[in-house]
C-alpha positions as CSV (number, residue, x, y, z in Angstrom):
1,M,13.6,-15.2,27.4
2,S,13.7,-15.9,23.6
3,S,13.4,-13.5,20.9
4,S,11.3,-14.1,17.8
5,P,13.0,-13.6,14.5
6,P,12.4,-10.4,12.6
7,C,9.8,-10.1,10.0
8,V,10.7,-10.4,6.5
9,T,9.5,-7.9,3.9
10,R,9.2,-8.9,0.1
11,R,7.4,-7.8,-3.0
12,L,4.4,-10.1,-3.8
13,E,4.4,-11.9,-7.1
14,A,1.6,-13.4,-9.3
15,S,1.9,-16.8,-7.4
16,D,1.3,-15.1,-4.1
17,I,-2.4,-15.2,-4.0
18,R,-2.9,-16.5,-0.7
19,L,-0.6,-13.9,0.9
20,M,-2.6,-11.2,-1.1
21,R,-5.9,-12.5,0.1
22,E,-4.2,-12.5,3.6
23,L,-3.2,-8.8,3.2
24,N,-6.7,-7.8,2.0
25,A,-8.2,-9.2,5.2
26,L,-5.5,-7.4,7.3
27,F,-6.4,-4.3,5.5
28,G,-10.1,-5.0,6.1
29,R,-9.3,-5.3,10.0
30,A,-6.7,-2.4,10.2
31,F,-9.2,-0.1,8.4
32,A,-12.3,-1.3,10.1
33,D,-13.7,-2.1,6.9
34,P,-14.0,-5.9,6.3
35,A,-16.6,-5.5,3.7
36,T,-14.8,-3.6,1.3
37,F,-11.7,-5.8,1.8
38,G,-13.4,-9.2,1.9
39,E,-17.3,-9.3,0.7
40,A,-16.7,-9.0,-3.1
41,S,-13.4,-10.9,-3.2
42,P,-11.6,-10.7,-6.5
43,S,-10.8,-13.9,-8.5
44,D,-7.3,-15.5,-8.5
45,A,-6.9,-14.5,-12.1
46,Y,-7.7,-10.8,-11.2
47,L,-5.2,-10.6,-8.3
48,K,-2.5,-12.6,-10.3
49,G,-3.0,-9.9,-13.1
50,L,-2.5,-7.1,-10.8
51,L,0.4,-8.6,-9.1
52,C,2.1,-9.1,-12.5
53,K,1.8,-5.3,-13.4
54,E,5.1,-3.5,-12.9
55,H,3.5,-0.2,-11.7
56,I,1.7,-1.9,-8.9
57,A,4.1,-2.8,-6.0
58,V,2.7,-4.9,-3.2
59,V,4.9,-5.4,-0.2
60,A,4.1,-7.7,2.6
61,A,5.8,-8.2,6.1
62,L,5.9,-11.8,6.9
63,K,6.3,-13.5,10.3
64,G,6.8,-16.9,9.2
65,E,4.0,-17.8,6.9
66,D,1.9,-15.0,8.1
67,V,1.4,-11.7,6.8
68,V,1.5,-9.0,9.7
69,G,1.6,-6.1,7.5
70,G,1.8,-4.9,4.0
71,L,1.4,-2.0,1.7
72,V,0.0,-1.2,-1.8
73,A,1.8,1.5,-4.0
74,Y,1.1,2.6,-7.6
75,A,3.8,4.1,-9.9
76,L,2.5,7.2,-11.8
77,D,4.7,7.9,-14.9
78,K,4.8,11.7,-15.4
79,F,4.9,13.8,-18.5
80,E,6.9,16.8,-17.4
81,Q,10.1,14.8,-17.2
82,E,11.2,11.2,-17.8
83,R,10.6,10.1,-14.1
84,R,8.0,8.5,-12.1
85,E,6.4,8.7,-8.6
86,Y,5.0,6.1,-6.2
87,Y,1.9,6.6,-4.3
88,I,1.3,4.5,-1.3
89,Y,-2.4,3.9,-1.2
90,D,-2.8,1.3,1.6
91,L,-0.5,0.6,4.3
92,A,-1.3,-1.2,7.4
93,V,0.4,-3.5,10.3
94,D,-1.6,-5.9,12.1
95,E,-2.5,-4.6,15.7
96,G,-0.3,-7.2,17.6
97,Y,2.9,-6.2,15.6
98,R,2.5,-2.4,15.7
99,R,5.4,-0.1,17.0
100,Q,7.8,-2.6,16.0
101,G,9.4,-0.9,12.9
102,I,7.4,-3.0,10.5
103,A,5.7,-0.1,8.6
104,T,9.0,1.6,8.4
105,A,10.5,-1.5,7.1
106,L,7.7,-2.0,4.4
107,I,8.5,1.8,3.4
108,H,12.1,1.1,3.0
109,H,11.5,-1.9,0.8
110,L,9.4,0.4,-1.4
111,R,12.4,2.8,-1.6
112,G,14.4,0.0,-3.1
113,I,11.8,-0.7,-5.8
114,A,11.1,2.9,-6.5
115,G,14.9,3.5,-6.8
116,Q,15.2,0.5,-9.3
117,C,12.4,2.0,-11.3
118,G,13.9,5.5,-11.6
119,A,11.4,7.1,-9.4
120,W,12.0,10.4,-7.9
121,V,9.7,10.4,-4.9
122,I,7.4,8.1,-2.9
123,Y,4.2,10.2,-1.3
124,V,1.4,9.0,0.9
125,Q,-1.7,10.5,2.5
126,A,-2.6,10.7,6.4
127,D,-5.8,11.6,7.9
128,Y,-5.9,14.4,10.4
129,G,-5.9,12.6,13.9
130,D,-4.2,9.6,12.8
131,E,-1.2,10.4,14.9
132,P,0.8,7.3,14.6
133,A,0.8,7.5,10.9
134,I,1.6,11.1,10.8
135,A,4.6,10.5,13.2
136,L,5.7,7.7,11.0
137,Y,5.6,9.7,7.8
138,T,7.1,12.7,9.5
139,K,10.1,10.8,10.4
140,L,10.6,9.6,6.8
141,G,9.8,12.3,4.8
142,V,8.7,16.1,4.4
143,R,5.1,17.1,5.2
144,E,3.1,18.8,2.6
145,D,-0.6,20.1,3.6
146,V,-2.7,19.5,0.8
147,M,-6.7,19.1,0.1
148,H,-7.9,15.7,-1.3
149,F,-11.3,15.6,-3.3
150,D,-13.2,12.5,-4.1
151,I,-15.0,13.2,-7.6
152,A,-18.1,10.9,-8.5
153,V,-17.5,9.1,-11.7
154,D,-20.3,9.4,-14.5
155,A,-21.8,6.0,-14.5
156,A,-23.0,6.7,-18.1
157,G,-19.5,7.2,-19.2
158,R,-20.3,10.8,-20.6
159,F,-17.4,13.4,-20.6
160,G,-18.3,17.0,-19.3
161,A,-21.6,15.9,-18.0
162,R,-23.1,17.9,-15.5
163,P,-25.0,16.6,-12.4
C-alpha cells in the first residue's frame, strides 16, 4: 500500500491566477454555489491585483498541481491599538480530501502569516448546524456566540438614507 504525499500549503501570489481560479471553483462546489464563484468570473488583472494586496491572504492546499483546499482571509487594521486582526472569510476543502487535516494546515499557515504581520487574533464564523466546521474551530480557538447581520447597501450612494 503506497501512501500519497501530503498536501503542501502556500500563500498564493500575483502569478497564481490559475490556482486562484481553481480555488474559486472549489469554493463554488463546497458551498453549493457555483454561480457566485463562476458565472461572473473576474479578469486576470483583477485577481492579480487582489493577490498583490498585503491585507488579503489566500492560502491554498495543493496535492501536486491541484488545489484541494484553501482559504481567503482579510487583515483588518485596528484603531484602538497598533494591531491587526485576520478574518477568515472563505475556507473549504474538496470533498474527497476532507478529514485529513487540510483545513487545520491551512489555518496553521495563516497563523504564520498573521504572526509575521503583527496580528493579535484570527477569527472565523461558522453556521449553526455545520458541525464539522464547529468542531474544527472549537479545536483551534475559543468560541464566542455573536449575531451576524447583513445590511443592504444604498445603491444611490447616499449616507443616512432611509428605505
